[in-house]
BADREN-234067 format. One record per atom (N, C-alpha, C): residue in three letters; atom name; x, y, z. Coordinates in pm, whole numbers, plus 50000, padded with zeros to 5 digits. Example, Ala and Ser with C-alpha at 12.3 -4.5 7.8 and 13.67 -1.06 7.14 Angstrom:
BEGIN
@aa ALA at N x 51319 y 49431 z 50780
@aa ALA at CA x 51230 y 49550 z 50780
@aa ALA at C x 51320 y 49670 z 50780
@aa SER at N x 51285 y 49775 z 50708
@aa SER at CA x 51367 y 49894 z 50714
@aa SER at C x 51290 y 50003 z 50787
! end
This chain:
BEGIN
@aa MET at N x 24746 y 13187 z 67115
@aa MET at CA x 24718 y 13244 z 67235
@aa MET at C x 24749 y 13394 z 67272
@aa LYS at N x 24793 y 13476 z 67183
@aa LYS at CA x 24801 y 13670 z 67125
@aa LYS at C x 24625 y 13660 z 67114
@aa TYR at N x 24579 y 13674 z 67075
@aa TYR at CA x 24432 y 13650 z 67057
@aa TYR at C x 24375 y 13593 z 67203
@aa TYR at N x 24422 y 13484 z 67212
@aa TYR at CA x 24303 y 13504 z 67369
@aa TYR at C x 24426 y 13570 z 67454
@aa PHE at N x 24459 y 13633 z 67490
@aa PHE at CA x 24477 y 13746 z 67571
@aa PHE at C x 24481 y 13879 z 67554
@aa LEU at N x 24479 y 13848 z 67416
@aa LEU at CA x 24436 y 14026 z 67397
@aa LEU at C x 24277 y 14008 z 67419
@aa ILE at N x 24176 y 13932 z 67407
@aa ILE at CA x 24052 y 13944 z 67440
@aa ILE at C x 24016 y 13968 z 67535
@aa LEU at N x 24068 y 13905 z 67647
@aa LEU at CA x 24066 y 13833 z 67804
@aa LEU at C x 24119 y 14022 z 67890
@aa LEU at N x 24209 y 14111 z 67814
@aa LEU at CA x 24244 y 14234 z 67801
@aa LEU at C x 24160 y 14327 z 67811
@aa PHE at N x 24059 y 14293 z 67642
@aa PHE at CA x 23972 y 14351 z 67653
@aa PHE at C x 23825 y 14414 z 67763
@aa SER at N x 23863 y 14244 z 67840
@aa SER at CA x 23713 y 14170 z 67870
@aa SER at C x 23733 y 14317 z 68056
@aa LEU at N x 23854 y 14335 z 68052
@aa LEU at CA x 23845 y 14334 z 68187
@aa LEU at C x 23864 y 14545 z 68154
@aa ILE at N x 23944 y 14580 z 68135
@aa ILE at CA x 23897 y 14736 z 68067
@aa ILE at C x 23738 y 14707 z 68051
@aa SER at N x 23694 y 14671 z 67985
@aa SER at CA x 23558 y 14711 z 67949
@aa SER at C x 23471 y 14696 z 68060
@aa CYS at N x 23475 y 14570 z 68178
@aa CYS at CA x 23410 y 14598 z 68284
@aa CYS at C x 23469 y 14680 z 68375
@aa THR at N x 23608 y 14718 z 68425
@aa THR at CA x 23654 y 14857 z 68493
@aa THR at C x 23572 y 14949 z 68402
@aa LYS at N x 23570 y 14963 z 68307
@aa LYS at CA x 23472 y 15129 z 68262
@aa LYS at C x 23378 y 15086 z 68288
@aa LYS at N x 23303 y 14993 z 68299
@aa LYS at CA x 23090 y 14987 z 68352
@aa LYS at C x 23134 y 15028 z 68499
@aa ASP at N x 23194 y 14916 z 68561
@aa ASP at CA x 23187 y 14968 z 68697
@aa ASP at C x 23190 y 15105 z 68724
@aa ASN at N x 23280 y 15147 z 68670
@aa ASN at CA x 23314 y 15344 z 68711
@aa ASN at C x 23216 y 15388 z 68655
@aa GLU at N x 23101 y 15368 z 68525
@aa GLU at CA x 23038 y 15394 z 68523
@aa GLU at C x 22891 y 15408 z 68630
@aa ASN at N x 22886 y 15286 z 68637
@aa ASN at CA x 22816 y 15289 z 68728
@aa ASN at C x 22798 y 15333 z 68898
@aa SER at N x 22961 y 15320 z 68959
@aa SER at CA x 22961 y 15423 z 69035
@aa SER at C x 22878 y 15629 z 69067
@aa VAL at N x 22969 y 15606 z 68932
@aa VAL at CA x 22858 y 15787 z 68895
@aa VAL at C x 22751 y 15828 z 68868
@aa GLU at N x 22670 y 15687 z 68884
@aa GLU at CA x 22532 y 15645 z 68874
@aa GLU at C x 22514 y 15657 z 69013
@aa LYS at N x 22599 y 15653 z 69050
@aa LYS at CA x 22502 y 15608 z 69225
@aa LYS at C x 22483 y 15706 z 69357
@aa GLY at N x 22591 y 15788 z 69288
@aa GLY at CA x 22645 y 15926 z 69366
@aa GLY at C x 22703 y 16037 z 69307
@aa GLU at N x 22673 y 16145 z 69265
@aa GLU at CA x 22711 y 16309 z 69272
@aa GLU at C x 22794 y 16296 z 69405
@aa SER at N x 22886 y 16410 z 69298
@aa SER at CA x 22961 y 16475 z 69419
@aa SER at C x 22882 y 16612 z 69435
@aa GLN at N x 22920 y 16707 z 69493
@aa GLN at CA x 22823 y 16782 z 69572
@aa GLN at C x 22890 y 16927 z 69548
@aa LYS at N x 22797 y 16994 z 69445
@aa LYS at CA x 22878 y 17135 z 69348
@aa LYS at C x 22851 y 17234 z 69486
@aa VAL at N x 23008 y 17264 z 69422
@aa VAL at CA x 23012 y 17398 z 69516
@aa VAL at C x 22961 y 17555 z 69539
@aa ILE at N x 22975 y 17548 z 69702
@aa ILE at CA x 22865 y 17667 z 69732
@aa ILE at C x 22889 y 17841 z 69751
@aa VAL at N x 22906 y 17918 z 69729
@aa VAL at CA x 22893 y 17970 z 69731
@aa VAL at C x 22839 y 18139 z 69755
@aa ILE at N x 22900 y 18130 z 69935
@aa ILE at CA x 22837 y 18210 z 69943
@aa ILE at C x 22840 y 18378 z 69931
@aa GLN at N x 22744 y 18475 z 69851
@aa GLN at CA x 22803 y 18567 z 69819
@aa GLN at C x 22656 y 18720 z 69907
@aa PRO at N x 22748 y 18748 z 70063
@aa PRO at CA x 22680 y 18874 z 70120
@aa PRO at C x 22603 y 18985 z 69995
@aa LEU at N x 22520 y 19054 z 70039
@aa LEU at CA x 22421 y 19135 z 69969
@aa LEU at C x 22432 y 19225 z 70039
@aa GLY at N x 22493 y 19404 z 69958
@aa GLY at CA x 22514 y 19486 z 70048
@aa GLY at C x 22522 y 19490 z 70227
@aa ASN at N x 22509 y 19536 z 70289
@aa ASN at CA x 22546 y 19572 z 70369
@aa ASN at C x 22599 y 19422 z 70445
@aa PHE at N x 22582 y 19325 z 70402
@aa PHE at CA x 22523 y 19182 z 70557
@aa PHE at C x 22696 y 19189 z 70591
@aa GLU at N x 22627 y 19167 z 70696
@aa GLU at CA x 22776 y 19182 z 70850
@aa GLU at C x 22931 y 19065 z 70763
@aa LEU at N x 22990 y 19077 z 70744
@aa LEU at CA x 23126 y 19010 z 70792
@aa LEU at C x 23099 y 18865 z 70811
@aa GLU at N x 23080 y 18906 z 70998
@aa GLU at CA x 23096 y 18805 z 71110
@aa GLU at C x 22998 y 18696 z 71032
@aa GLN at N x 22835 y 18745 z 71017
@aa GLN at CA x 22717 y 18692 z 71006
@aa GLN at C x 22795 y 18559 z 70840
@aa SER at N x 22885 y 18639 z 70805
@aa SER at CA x 22855 y 18523 z 70665
@aa SER at C x 22984 y 18437 z 70650
@aa SER at N x 23086 y 18501 z 70714
@aa SER at CA x 23189 y 18403 z 70786
@aa SER at C x 23120 y 18278 z 70893
@aa LYS at N x 23050 y 18306 z 70912
@aa LYS at CA x 22949 y 18209 z 71069
@aa LYS at C x 22875 y 18131 z 70918
@aa VAL at N x 22821 y 18151 z 70852
@aa VAL at CA x 22750 y 18086 z 70745
@aa VAL at C x 22791 y 17987 z 70709
@aa PHE at N x 22950 y 18031 z 70657
@aa PHE at CA x 23042 y 18005 z 70569
@aa PHE at C x 23084 y 17905 z 70626
@aa SER at N x 23116 y 17884 z 70744
@aa SER at CA x 23182 y 17804 z 70896
@aa SER at C x 23096 y 17637 z 70845
@aa GLU at N x 22995 y 17696 z 70915
@aa GLU at CA x 22865 y 17575 z 70930
@aa GLU at C x 22821 y 17521 z 70776
@aa ILE at N x 22859 y 17558 z 70671
@aa ILE at CA x 22827 y 17480 z 70585
@aa ILE at C x 22895 y 17422 z 70569
@aa ARG at N x 23044 y 17452 z 70533
@aa ARG at CA x 23211 y 17394 z 70522
@aa ARG at C x 23180 y 17219 z 70638
@aa THR at N x 23119 y 17174 z 70660
@aa THR at CA x 23076 y 17067 z 70714
@aa THR at C x 23025 y 16981 z 70674
@aa ILE at N x 22893 y 17007 z 70532
@aa ILE at CA x 22851 y 16972 z 70509
@aa ILE at C x 22892 y 16919 z 70330
@aa ASN at N x 22972 y 17055 z 70288
@aa ASN at CA x 23011 y 17055 z 70243
@aa ASN at C x 23198 y 17187 z 70152
@aa PRO at N x 23296 y 17101 z 70171
@aa PRO at CA x 23420 y 17161 z 70178
@aa PRO at C x 23459 y 17256 z 70084
@aa ASN at N x 23397 y 17195 z 69974
@aa ASN at CA x 23375 y 17299 z 69840
@aa ASN at C x 23315 y 17406 z 69908
@aa VAL at N x 23328 y 17502 z 69943
@aa VAL at CA x 23211 y 17663 z 69937
@aa VAL at C x 23384 y 17780 z 69985
@aa VAL at N x 23280 y 17828 z 69951
@aa VAL at CA x 23356 y 17992 z 69904
@aa VAL at C x 23256 y 18066 z 69926
@aa LEU at N x 23337 y 18196 z 69976
@aa LEU at CA x 23299 y 18308 z 70076
@aa LEU at C x 23315 y 18403 z 69969
@aa LYS at N x 23234 y 18476 z 69916
@aa LYS at CA x 23272 y 18614 z 69880
@aa LYS at C x 23284 y 18801 z 69888
@aa LYS at N x 23323 y 18836 z 69895
@aa LYS at CA x 23313 y 19049 z 69935
@aa LYS at C x 23126 y 19004 z 69890
@aa ASN at N x 23073 y 19105 z 69986
@aa ASN at CA x 22974 y 19172 z 69967
@aa ASN at C x 22978 y 19260 z 69822
@aa ILE at N x 22853 y 19281 z 69727
@aa ILE at CA x 22790 y 19341 z 69624
@aa ILE at C x 22694 y 19395 z 69652
@aa PRO at N x 22645 y 19500 z 69599
@aa PRO at CA x 22510 y 19513 z 69576
@aa PRO at C x 22438 y 19484 z 69576
@aa PHE at N x 22273 y 19469 z 69638
@aa PHE at CA x 22143 y 19417 z 69556
@aa PHE at C x 22091 y 19480 z 69390
@aa PRO at N x 22083 y 19413 z 69348
@aa PRO at CA x 22041 y 19445 z 69178
@aa PRO at C x 21964 y 19550 z 69146
@aa LYS at N x 22033 y 19615 z 69016
@aa LYS at CA x 21907 y 19777 z 69065
@aa LYS at C x 21757 y 19728 z 69024
@aa ASN at N x 21691 y 19637 z 68966
@aa ASN at CA x 21586 y 19569 z 68981
@aa ASN at C x 21529 y 19533 z 68985
@aa ALA at N x 21578 y 19490 z 69120
@aa ALA at CA x 21547 y 19399 z 69125
@aa ALA at C x 21545 y 19491 z 69328
@aa TYR at N x 21485 y 19611 z 69352
@aa TYR at CA x 21465 y 19695 z 69434
@aa TYR at C x 21288 y 19748 z 69394
@aa TYR at N x 21215 y 19667 z 69514
@aa TYR at CA x 21070 y 19766 z 69508
@aa TYR at C x 21034 y 19860 z 69600
@aa LYS at N x 21021 y 20012 z 69518
@aa LYS at CA x 21031 y 20102 z 69641
@aa LYS at C x 20902 y 20090 z 69735
@aa PRO at N x 20794 y 20115 z 69693
@aa PRO at CA x 20667 y 20090 z 69749
@aa PRO at C x 20675 y 20034 z 69890
@aa ARG at N x 20773 y 19919 z 69879
@aa ARG at CA x 20775 y 19862 z 70018
@aa ARG at C x 20917 y 19947 z 70065
@aa ASN at N x 20940 y 19923 z 69945
@aa ASN at CA x 21163 y 19935 z 70019
@aa ASN at C x 21226 y 19831 z 70052
@aa ARG at N x 21185 y 19735 z 69985
@aa ARG at CA x 21241 y 19595 z 69979
@aa ARG at C x 21260 y 19570 z 69858
@aa TYR at N x 21362 y 19384 z 69902
@aa TYR at CA x 21394 y 19319 z 69738
@aa TYR at C x 21311 y 19270 z 69681
@aa ARG at N x 21259 y 19291 z 69567
@aa ARG at CA x 21295 y 19119 z 69475
@aa ARG at C x 21345 y 19016 z 69497
@aa ALA at N x 21272 y 18918 z 69523
@aa ALA at CA x 21334 y 18776 z 69506
@aa ALA at C x 21397 y 18713 z 69414
@aa ASP at N x 21304 y 18775 z 69281
@aa ASP at CA x 21262 y 18641 z 69182
@aa ASP at C x 21422 y 18693 z 69128
@aa SER at N x 21426 y 18796 z 69095
@aa SER at CA x 21534 y 18938 z 69060
@aa SER at C x 21617 y 18940 z 69118
@aa ILE at N x 21615 y 18894 z 69265
@aa ILE at CA x 21768 y 18885 z 69302
@aa ILE at C x 21840 y 18818 z 69239
@aa ILE at N x 21798 y 18592 z 69248
@aa ILE at CA x 21819 y 18500 z 69236
@aa ILE at C x 21825 y 18504 z 69027
@aa LYS at N x 21785 y 18542 z 68986
@aa LYS at CA x 21775 y 18603 z 68819
@aa LYS at C x 21933 y 18667 z 68769
@aa ASN at N x 21938 y 18724 z 68932
@aa ASN at CA x 22100 y 18776 z 68868
@aa ASN at C x 22180 y 18703 z 68961
@aa LEU at N x 22220 y 18649 z 69047
@aa LEU at CA x 22265 y 18583 z 69096
@aa LEU at C x 22320 y 18482 z 68989
@aa LYS at N x 22253 y 18396 z 68935
@aa LYS at CA x 22271 y 18269 z 68884
@aa LYS at C x 22357 y 18290 z 68779
@aa ASN at N x 22436 y 18460 z 68782
@aa ASN at CA x 22473 y 18454 z 68622
@aa ASN at C x 22661 y 18529 z 68708
@aa TYR at N x 22654 y 18484 z 68838
@aa TYR at CA x 22790 y 18426 z 68872
@aa TYR at C x 22879 y 18374 z 68915
@aa VAL at N x 22855 y 18234 z 68923
@aa VAL at CA x 22820 y 18150 z 68910
@aa VAL at C x 22830 y 18003 z 68790
@aa GLY at N x 22946 y 17910 z 68786
@aa GLY at CA x 22936 y 17746 z 68679
@aa GLY at C x 22825 y 17671 z 68655
@aa ARG at N x 22884 y 17580 z 68576
@aa ARG at CA x 22758 y 17462 z 68598
@aa ARG at C x 22785 y 17406 z 68719
@aa ASP at N x 22881 y 17378 z 68764
@aa ASP at CA x 22934 y 17292 z 68947
@aa ASP at C x 22918 y 17387 z 69008
@aa SER at N x 22841 y 17506 z 68971
@aa SER at CA x 22835 y 17516 z 69197
@aa SER at C x 22670 y 17629 z 69160
@aa VAL at N x 22655 y 17659 z 69277
@aa VAL at CA x 22554 y 17691 z 69280
@aa VAL at C x 22605 y 17787 z 69410
@aa ILE at N x 22489 y 17918 z 69393
@aa ILE at CA x 22534 y 18101 z 69501
@aa ILE at C x 22428 y 18037 z 69580
@aa VAL at N x 22456 y 18128 z 69657
@aa VAL at CA x 22318 y 18193 z 69783
@aa VAL at C x 22330 y 18360 z 69864
@aa GLY at N x 22272 y 18390 z 69835
@aa GLY at CA x 22214 y 18532 z 69868
@aa GLY at C x 22255 y 18561 z 70062
@aa LEU at N x 22315 y 18665 z 70016
@aa LEU at CA x 22289 y 18669 z 70231
@aa LEU at C x 22260 y 18780 z 70224
@aa SER at N x 22090 y 18874 z 70275
@aa SER at CA x 22064 y 18968 z 70275
@aa SER at C x 22016 y 18962 z 70444
@aa HIS at N x 22041 y 19147 z 70433
@aa HIS at CA x 21987 y 19170 z 70566
@aa HIS at C x 21809 y 19284 z 70533
@aa SER at N x 21790 y 19331 z 70435
@aa SER at CA x 21689 y 19373 z 70420
@aa SER at C x 21593 y 19268 z 70366
@aa ASP at N x 21480 y 19291 z 70356
@aa ASP at CA x 21294 y 19298 z 70367
@aa ASP at C x 21328 y 19170 z 70180
@aa ILE at N x 21222 y 19066 z 70182
@aa ILE at CA x 21287 y 19032 z 70057
@aa ILE at C x 21142 y 18967 z 69986
@aa SER at N x 21114 y 19009 z 69888
@aa SER at CA x 20935 y 18909 z 69842
@aa SER at C x 20945 y 18891 z 69684
@aa THR at N x 20786 y 18831 z 69721
@aa THR at CA x 20875 y 18777 z 69562
@aa THR at C x 20659 y 18759 z 69530
@aa THR at N x 20610 y 18712 z 69397
@aa THR at CA x 20454 y 18695 z 69450
@aa THR at C x 20422 y 18560 z 69435
@aa LYS at N x 20259 y 18555 z 69515
@aa LYS at CA x 20268 y 18422 z 69588
@aa LYS at C x 20119 y 18475 z 69557
@aa ASN at N x 20055 y 18318 z 69537
@aa ASN at CA x 19860 y 18323 z 69600
@aa ASN at C x 19828 y 18469 z 69609
@aa GLY at N x 19879 y 18511 z 69477
@aa GLY at CA x 19802 y 18589 z 69416
@aa GLY at C x 19809 y 18747 z 69427
@aa ILE at N x 19891 y 18699 z 69536
@aa ILE at CA x 19963 y 18844 z 69583
@aa ILE at C x 20046 y 18902 z 69464
@aa LYS at N x 20080 y 18969 z 69465
@aa LYS at CA x 20214 y 19034 z 69373
@aa LYS at C x 20381 y 19135 z 69419
@aa ASP at N x 20343 y 19124 z 69583
@aa ASP at CA x 20437 y 19189 z 69706
@aa ASP at C x 20447 y 19104 z 69848
@aa TRP at N x 20495 y 18933 z 69814
@aa TRP at CA x 20467 y 18908 z 69925
@aa TRP at C x 20607 y 18881 z 69980
@aa GLY at N x 20578 y 18936 z 70143
@aa GLY at CA x 20675 y 18917 z 70227
@aa GLY at C x 20768 y 18762 z 70236
@aa ILE at N x 20937 y 18708 z 70203
@aa ILE at CA x 20931 y 18619 z 70207
@aa ILE at C x 21065 y 18611 z 70334
@aa MET at N x 21048 y 18503 z 70362
@aa MET at CA x 21188 y 18466 z 70482
@aa MET at C x 21373 y 18381 z 70327
@aa GLY at N x 21349 y 18332 z 70228
@aa GLY at CA x 21475 y 18288 z 70121
@aa GLY at C x 21342 y 18197 z 70023
@aa LEU at N x 21465 y 18232 z 69897
@aa LEU at CA x 21352 y 18165 z 69744
@aa LEU at C x 21522 y 18100 z 69687
@aa GLY at N x 21439 y 18051 z 69637
@aa GLY at CA x 21545 y 17915 z 69521
@aa GLY at C x 21485 y 17853 z 69462
@aa TYR at N x 21523 y 17838 z 69333
@aa TYR at CA x 21547 y 17748 z 69194
@aa TYR at C x 21508 y 17653 z 69258
@aa ARG at N x 21382 y 17579 z 69187
@aa ARG at CA x 21397 y 17409 z 69239
@aa ARG at C x 21387 y 17325 z 69091
@aa PRO at N x 21540 y 17214 z 69014
@aa PRO at CA x 21595 y 17249 z 69022
@aa PRO at C x 21669 y 17449 z 69035
@aa GLY at N x 21817 y 17421 z 69062
@aa GLY at CA x 21866 y 17591 z 69040
@aa GLY at C x 21983 y 17568 z 69026
@aa LYS at N x 22073 y 17655 z 69053
@aa LYS at CA x 22221 y 17749 z 69018
@aa LYS at C x 22212 y 17885 z 69169
@aa SER at N x 22062 y 17919 z 69188
@aa SER at CA x 22095 y 18040 z 69277
@aa SER at C x 21967 y 18067 z 69381
@aa CYS at N x 21983 y 18089 z 69487
@aa CYS at CA x 21865 y 18074 z 69604
@aa CYS at C x 21916 y 18236 z 69667
@aa VAL at N x 21833 y 18316 z 69716
@aa VAL at CA x 21868 y 18417 z 69852
@aa VAL at C x 21751 y 18390 z 69989
@aa VAL at N x 21835 y 18449 z 70022
@aa VAL at CA x 21769 y 18428 z 70159
@aa VAL at C x 21742 y 18532 z 70336
@aa SER at N x 21708 y 18590 z 70376
@aa SER at CA x 21713 y 18747 z 70451
@aa SER at C x 21659 y 18685 z 70592
@aa ASP at N x 21784 y 18716 z 70742
@aa ASP at CA x 21740 y 18772 z 70825
@aa ASP at C x 21631 y 18914 z 70853
@aa PHE at N x 21567 y 18992 z 70768
@aa PHE at CA x 21473 y 19051 z 70789
@aa PHE at C x 21351 y 18987 z 70899
@aa ARG at N x 21255 y 18907 z 70883
@aa ARG at CA x 21190 y 18830 z 70939
@aa ARG at C x 21196 y 18732 z 71029
@aa LEU at N x 21342 y 18691 z 71135
@aa LEU at CA x 21331 y 18601 z 71228
@aa LEU at C x 21379 y 18631 z 71301
@aa ASP at N x 21302 y 18609 z 71378
@aa ASP at CA x 21317 y 18573 z 71591
@aa ASP at C x 21414 y 18666 z 71611
@aa ALA at N x 21448 y 18733 z 71666
@aa ALA at CA x 21551 y 18800 z 71766
@aa ALA at C x 21654 y 18722 z 71772
@aa ARG at N x 21571 y 18666 z 71894
@aa ARG at CA x 21641 y 18574 z 71976
@aa ARG at C x 21764 y 18508 z 71934
@aa ASN at N x 21766 y 18355 z 71844
@aa ASN at CA x 21799 y 18283 z 71751
@aa ASN at C x 21806 y 18280 z 71641
@aa LYS at N x 21887 y 18417 z 71612
@aa LYS at CA x 21822 y 18489 z 71467
@aa LYS at C x 21950 y 18357 z 71401
@aa ASN at N x 22084 y 18335 z 71418
@aa ASN at CA x 22157 y 18306 z 71395
@aa ASN at C x 22186 y 18148 z 71339
@aa GLN at N x 22057 y 18098 z 71435
@aa GLN at CA x 22007 y 17965 z 71439
@aa GLN at C x 21933 y 17946 z 71311
@aa GLN at N x 21814 y 18001 z 71342
@aa GLN at CA x 21717 y 18018 z 71198
@aa GLN at C x 21813 y 18114 z 71115
@aa PHE at N x 21844 y 18159 z 71070
@aa PHE at CA x 21945 y 18216 z 70965
@aa PHE at C x 21962 y 17986 z 70858
@aa TYR at N x 22073 y 17955 z 70983
@aa TYR at CA x 22146 y 17871 z 70860
@aa TYR at C x 22041 y 17723 z 70860
@aa LYS at N x 21912 y 17781 z 70898
@aa LYS at CA x 21841 y 17665 z 70876
@aa LYS at C x 21827 y 17713 z 70735
@aa LEU at N x 21734 y 17832 z 70719
@aa LEU at CA x 21704 y 17916 z 70660
@aa LEU at C x 21805 y 17888 z 70493
@aa VAL at N x 21942 y 17885 z 70567
@aa VAL at CA x 21990 y 17865 z 70418
@aa VAL at C x 22012 y 17750 z 70360
@aa LEU at N x 21982 y 17631 z 70472
@aa LEU at CA x 21973 y 17541 z 70384
@aa LEU at C x 21810 y 17430 z 70317
@aa HIS at N x 21779 y 17482 z 70396
@aa HIS at CA x 21652 y 17499 z 70314
@aa HIS at C x 21628 y 17553 z 70163
@aa GLU at N x 21698 y 17654 z 70162
@aa GLU at CA x 21666 y 17724 z 69992
@aa GLU at C x 21789 y 17670 z 69934
@aa LEU at N x 21930 y 17553 z 70018
@aa LEU at CA x 21999 y 17493 z 69895
@aa LEU at C x 21944 y 17358 z 69908
@aa GLY at N x 21892 y 17370 z 69993
@aa GLY at CA x 21747 y 17184 z 69964
@aa GLY at C x 21670 y 17222 z 69817
@aa HIS at N x 21627 y 17320 z 69833
@aa HIS at CA x 21568 y 17318 z 69701
@aa HIS at C x 21568 y 17322 z 69595
@aa THR at N x 21728 y 17434 z 69555
@aa THR at CA x 21798 y 17401 z 69469
@aa THR at C x 21872 y 17245 z 69424
@aa ALA at N x 21884 y 17193 z 69542
@aa ALA at CA x 21920 y 17023 z 69488
@aa ALA at C x 21850 y 16974 z 69411
@aa GLY at N x 21735 y 17055 z 69430
@aa GLY at CA x 21594 y 16962 z 69416
@aa GLY at C x 21519 y 16871 z 69426
@aa LEU at N x 21440 y 16935 z 69621
@aa LEU at CA x 21387 y 16906 z 69689
@aa LEU at C x 21280 y 16973 z 69639
@aa PRO at N x 21202 y 16954 z 69694
@aa PRO at CA x 21026 y 17039 z 69771
@aa PRO at C x 20987 y 17030 z 69833
@aa HIS at N x 20866 y 17123 z 69881
@aa HIS at CA x 20895 y 17119 z 69997
@aa HIS at C x 20877 y 16997 z 70103
@aa CYS at N x 20861 y 16970 z 70231
@aa CYS at CA x 20823 y 16883 z 70311
@aa CYS at C x 20705 y 16866 z 70373
@aa LYS at N x 20657 y 16717 z 70370
@aa LYS at CA x 20502 y 16748 z 70414
@aa LYS at C x 20532 y 16690 z 70638
@aa VAL at N x 20673 y 16673 z 70651
@aa VAL at CA x 20721 y 16583 z 70805
@aa VAL at C x 20738 y 16761 z 70851
@aa LYS at N x 20683 y 16811 z 70986
@aa LYS at CA x 20688 y 16951 z 71064
@aa LYS at C x 20820 y 16957 z 71127
@aa THR at N x 20935 y 16868 z 71124
@aa THR at CA x 21028 y 16882 z 71199
@aa THR at C x 21128 y 16861 z 71126
@aa CYS at N x 21067 y 16887 z 70919
@aa CYS at CA x 21205 y 16891 z 70882
@aa CYS at C x 21265 y 16985 z 70831
@aa LEU at N x 21302 y 17019 z 70813
@aa LEU at CA x 21420 y 17194 z 70713
@aa LEU at C x 21358 y 17264 z 70619
@aa MET at N x 21286 y 17114 z 70565
@aa MET at CA x 21241 y 17174 z 70405
@aa MET at C x 21058 y 17150 z 70417
@aa ARG at N x 21023 y 17163 z 70568
@aa ARG at CA x 20843 y 17246 z 70575
@aa ARG at C x 20839 y 17357 z 70521
@aa ASP at N x 20757 y 17389 z 70465
@aa ASP at CA x 20679 y 17504 z 70415
@aa ASP at C x 20622 y 17550 z 70495
@aa ALA at N x 20652 y 17707 z 70501
@aa ALA at CA x 20611 y 17806 z 70622
@aa ALA at C x 20509 y 17843 z 70650
@aa GLU at N x 20459 y 17891 z 70523
@aa GLU at CA x 20334 y 17890 z 70493
@aa GLU at C x 20283 y 18026 z 70561
@aa GLY at N x 20396 y 18147 z 70543
@aa GLY at CA x 20344 y 18251 z 70527
@aa GLY at C x 20376 y 18246 z 70700
@aa GLY at N x 20469 y 18163 z 70791
@aa GLY at CA x 20475 y 18218 z 70925
@aa GLY at C x 20664 y 18139 z 70942
@aa ASN at N x 20665 y 18194 z 71057
@aa ASN at CA x 20823 y 18105 z 71095
@aa ASN at C x 20778 y 18010 z 71155
@aa PRO at N x 20818 y 17902 z 71124
@aa PRO at CA x 20821 y 17775 z 71180
@aa PRO at C x 20974 y 17723 z 71177
@aa LEU at N x 21073 y 17790 z 71161
@aa LEU at CA x 21162 y 17722 z 71239
@aa LEU at C x 21243 y 17640 z 71364
@aa ASP at N x 21217 y 17706 z 71463
@aa ASP at CA x 21237 y 17657 z 71554
@aa ASP at C x 21216 y 17508 z 71589
@aa GLU at N x 21076 y 17471 z 71496
@aa GLU at CA x 21033 y 17362 z 71559
@aa GLU at C x 21109 y 17288 z 71432
@aa GLU at N x 21154 y 17321 z 71310
@aa GLU at CA x 21212 y 17180 z 71200
@aa GLU at C x 21351 y 17165 z 71306
@aa LYS at N x 21374 y 17052 z 71332
@aa LYS at CA x 21491 y 17008 z 71403
@aa LYS at C x 21645 y 16995 z 71272
@aa ASP at N x 21625 y 16840 z 71164
@aa ASP at CA x 21633 y 16828 z 71083
@aa ASP at C x 21632 y 16838 z 70969
@aa PHE at N x 21668 y 16751 z 70876
@aa PHE at CA x 21634 y 16680 z 70765
@aa PHE at C x 21519 y 16598 z 70762
@aa CYS at N x 21461 y 16587 z 70767
@aa CYS at CA x 21389 y 16407 z 70724
@aa CYS at C x 21493 y 16323 z 70681
@aa ARG at N x 21459 y 16170 z 70721
@aa ARG at CA x 21491 y 16085 z 70644
@aa ARG at C x 21553 y 16105 z 70480
@aa ASN at N x 21369 y 16076 z 70410
@aa ASN at CA x 21311 y 16103 z 70283
@aa ASN at C x 21433 y 16189 z 70175
@aa CYS at N x 21399 y 16300 z 70334
@aa CYS at CA x 21477 y 16443 z 70189
@aa CYS at C x 21654 y 16412 z 70264
@aa SER at N x 21716 y 16413 z 70364
@aa SER at CA x 21904 y 16365 z 70383
@aa SER at C x 21874 y 16170 z 70286
@aa GLY at N x 21837 y 16096 z 70269
@aa GLY at CA x 21839 y 16034 z 70139
@aa GLY at C x 21876 y 16069 z 70024
@aa TYR at N x 21824 y 16194 z 70031
@aa TYR at CA x 21790 y 16233 z 69869
@aa TYR at C x 21903 y 16326 z 69844
@aa LEU at N x 21919 y 16428 z 69927
@aa LEU at CA x 22087 y 16480 z 70030
@aa LEU at C x 22189 y 16431 z 70013
@aa LYS at N x 22190 y 16366 z 69994
@aa LYS at CA x 22325 y 16260 z 70040
@aa LYS at C x 22355 y 16228 z 69886
@aa SER at N x 22235 y 16148 z 69863
@aa SER at CA x 22296 y 16097 z 69667
@aa SER at C x 22327 y 16219 z 69634
@aa LYS at N x 22260 y 16367 z 69659
@aa LYS at CA x 22365 y 16469 z 69536
@aa LYS at C x 22510 y 16482 z 69664
@aa GLY at N x 22571 y 16465 z 69720
@aa GLY at CA x 22669 y 16401 z 69710
@aa GLY at C x 22712 y 16541 z 69832
@aa TRP at N x 22613 y 16592 z 69994
@aa TRP at CA x 22591 y 16607 z 70101
@aa TRP at C x 22624 y 16504 z 70148
@aa GLN at N x 22705 y 16549 z 70290
@aa GLN at CA x 22778 y 16507 z 70370
@aa GLN at C x 22682 y 16491 z 70521
@aa LEU at N x 22582 y 16494 z 70499
@aa LEU at CA x 22516 y 16475 z 70585
@aa LEU at C x 22465 y 16332 z 70714
@aa MET at N x 22508 y 16363 z 70845
@aa MET at CA x 22544 y 16210 z 70957
@aa MET at C x 22478 y 16183 z 70946
! end
């Protein structure tokens, strides 16, 4: 009888452990999002981004401004290399975090054979860091466009590629600014981000 009881107890423990493992596989907890203002980025605007990000992830931290990495400055065009920025930023966070740099200054990267291509944002996919700039945004609705831009680059860090749906936040800008046409994450992109722990409606 004792042996029967022990076997039954072992079976129950094994089943419970298996259920817990399955629940971890079904969905991940979202990483801590670190908001890092760069240079003279305004506190009011970074605080607004912080408040907005908290609606999709309560685990968000707003850091004090830091200077741009010295090796990121591109003197010929008076702007900063986005790839150098994100390579530097990823050293500021741990394994369970992702960091987004906020910039008022223009940023660029190498794209389509052009050495210094001006961009609005850049992020590793998947990765630990990204950077966004409001330099190229429409002054009339800069704050709204900027938040969409932040979500776009964070989407890349979570592993999302560009999306072909024109109203999706993961749409490729293709050298322009379609942010006013983008409404939200499409069904597929939203489902993917939810599986990564994003608290989307």
